[in-house]
N, C-alpha and C positions, 0 to 999 in steps of 0.2 A: 826346148822341144825334145820329146822322146822320139827315138828312132829305132828301127828294127832292120836287120840286115836281110838280104834276100835268102841267105842260107837259113836264118831263123824262121822266115816265112815258110820256106819249103818244108822245114821240120814240122811246123804247125799244120800244114796241108797234109803231109804224110801221116801225122798222128790224128788226123780228123778232129782237130780242136775246134771249138765253137767260137768263131770270131766273125766280124764283118769286114769284108774287103771292098774298098771303094776306089774306083778309077775316076780321077777328076780330069781326064783328057777329053777331047772332043770325040764325037761319034766316029768320024772318019779315021781317027787314030786307033780307036778300039777295033774298028773293022780291019785295020791293017795288022795289028799285033795285039793279041788278047791273052791275058792270064787268068781270066775268070771273074774279075771284080765287077761289082754293081756300078754301072755308069751314072755318075752325078757330076756333069761338067763343072769346072771351077766357077764359071760365071753364074751357075744356078744354085750353088751351095747356100747362099743366104736365104733362098726361098724353099730349100729342102732340108733344113736342119732337123726337122721332125722325122726324117727318114734315117737319121744316124742314131744308132743305138747307144744309149748312155749306160747300159747295164752289162755290156761285154766288151772285150777288146775290139777296137776298130783300127784297121790298118789302111792308110790312104796312100795311093801311088799315082804317079804320072810318068812322063817319059824319063826324066832324069832326077827328080826329087824336088825341084824348085816350086812348082805349082802346088804339089801336095804339101810341101812345107808351109806354104801360105795358108792352106786350108787348116792344117793342124794348129797353127798359131791363131787363126781366126776362131776356131772352135774352142780353144783353151781360153783365150782372152775375152771373147765376147759372149760365150755361152757356157763357160764353166766346165767344159769337158776335161776329164782327167784320165780318160781311157783311150786316148787317140795317139797313134804312132805314125810317123812318116817312114815310108819304105826308102831306105837309104840307097841312092843311085837309081831308083825307079825301075821301069821296065828294061832300060838299057843294061843295068846290072843283072837283072833276072836273066836276060838273054845271054849275057857273057858268062855268068857263074853257075846258072842252074839249068837252063834249057836253051841250048844253042839253036833249036829249031824255030824259036820266036824271032821273027824278023825285026831288024832295027832300022831306024830312020833318023 
């Protein structure tokens, strides 16, 4: 599974690179702490594969990296995606290393 660090993601955001950022947490988690990803909760991924871009880099995140890792594995193994990356450490790592104003839970 390919991973990207929060510092690498921050550089992509700062450089205004073209990629898709997907949040696989639940709505209440996104409401509490948000870094701007498109919400597609883990349990809805199989029904929303068509919303995931196969033509540009896709970065998937959750709270700590576990659920997003499951999504990356699912997309690679079941749907042939080769452009999907797991955000290592998830939003917790983002809050610790990039933006301390993001609340943790």
